[in-house]
C-alpha positions in Angstrom: -57.0 142.1 96.0 -54.6 140.3 98.3 -51.0 140.8 99.0 -49.0 143.9 99.9 -49.1 146.8 97.4 -46.0 148.6 96.3 -46.7 151.8 98.2 -47.0 149.9 101.5 -43.7 148.0 100.7 -41.8 151.2 99.9 -43.1 153.0 103.0 -42.2 150.1 105.3 -38.8 149.4 103.7 -36.9 151.7 106.0 -38.6 150.2 109.1 -37.7 146.7 107.9 -34.0 147.8 107.4 -34.0 149.2 110.9 -35.3 146.0 112.4 -32.7 144.0 110.3 -29.8 146.1 111.7 -30.9 145.4 115.3 -31.3 141.7 114.6 -27.8 141.6 113.1 -26.3 143.4 116.0 -27.9 140.9 118.4 -27.1 137.9 116.3 -25.0 135.2 118.1 -25.4 136.9 121.5 -27.4 134.5 123.6 -27.9 137.0 126.3 -29.8 139.3 123.9 -33.5 138.8 123.2 -35.1 140.8 120.4 -38.8 140.9 121.0 -41.9 142.7 119.9 -43.1 144.7 122.8 -46.5 142.9 123.0 -44.9 139.4 123.0 -44.1 137.3 126.0 -40.4 137.1 125.1 -39.5 140.1 127.2 -41.5 138.7 130.1 -39.5 135.5 129.8 -36.3 137.5 130.1 -37.5 139.1 133.3 -38.6 135.8 134.8 -35.6 133.7 133.7 -32.8 136.0 134.8 -31.9 137.8 138.0 -31.3 141.0 136.1 -32.6 142.3 132.8 -31.8 145.5 131.0 -34.0 146.6 128.1 -33.3 148.7 125.0 -36.7 149.8 123.6 -36.7 150.8 119.9 -40.0 151.8 118.5 -40.0 151.1 114.8 -43.5 150.7 113.4 -45.6 153.9 113.5 -48.8 153.9 115.5 -52.1 154.6 113.8 -54.7 156.9 115.3 -56.4 154.0 117.1 -53.1 152.8 118.6 -52.5 149.8 116.4 -49.2 149.4 114.6 -49.0 150.3 110.9 -48.9 146.6 109.8 -52.1 145.8 111.7 -53.8 148.9 110.4 -52.8 148.0 106.8 -54.1 144.4 107.1 -57.4 145.7 108.6 -58.1 148.6 106.4 -55.5 148.8 103.6 -54.5 152.3 104.9 -50.8 153.1 104.6 -49.6 155.1 107.7 -47.1 157.7 106.9 -44.0 157.4 109.1 -41.9 160.1 107.4 -41.7 162.1 110.6 -40.3 159.2 112.7 -36.8 159.0 114.1 -35.4 156.6 111.5 -36.0 159.2 108.8 -33.8 161.8 110.6 -30.1 161.1 110.0 -29.1 162.8 113.3 -31.5 160.6 115.3 -30.4 157.5 113.4 -26.7 158.2 114.3 -27.6 158.8 118.0 -29.7 155.7 118.1 -27.0 153.6 116.5 -24.5 154.9 119.0 -26.8 154.0 121.9 -27.4 150.5 120.5 -23.6 149.9 120.2 -23.1 151.1 123.8 -25.9 148.8 124.9 -24.3 145.9 123.2 -20.9 146.7 124.7 -22.6 146.8 128.1 -24.1 143.3 127.4 -20.7 142.0 126.2 -19.0 143.2 129.4 -21.6 141.7 131.7 
């Protein structure tokens, strides 16, 4: 069958919410680029500006073979458990949110 099953959607919901929060935090700030680590957008930032500062936030869990969870699901239908990742730990979420806000303040000031 095609499409995304309910289990996959439920497991990935927290990750999608995390990405959404970062996107909203960067919205309207032309000096912020939100990019997937494998994309060329981060390279464009380096090449187009004299200085670039990066805030890396790993969201999708990696599978055993190093692919991300979405690619693994598309390829095999296997749902990777990310329950042990930082965004499922409220202390880590608070720390990460604080660091993101500090990063945005830094960008606003420069």
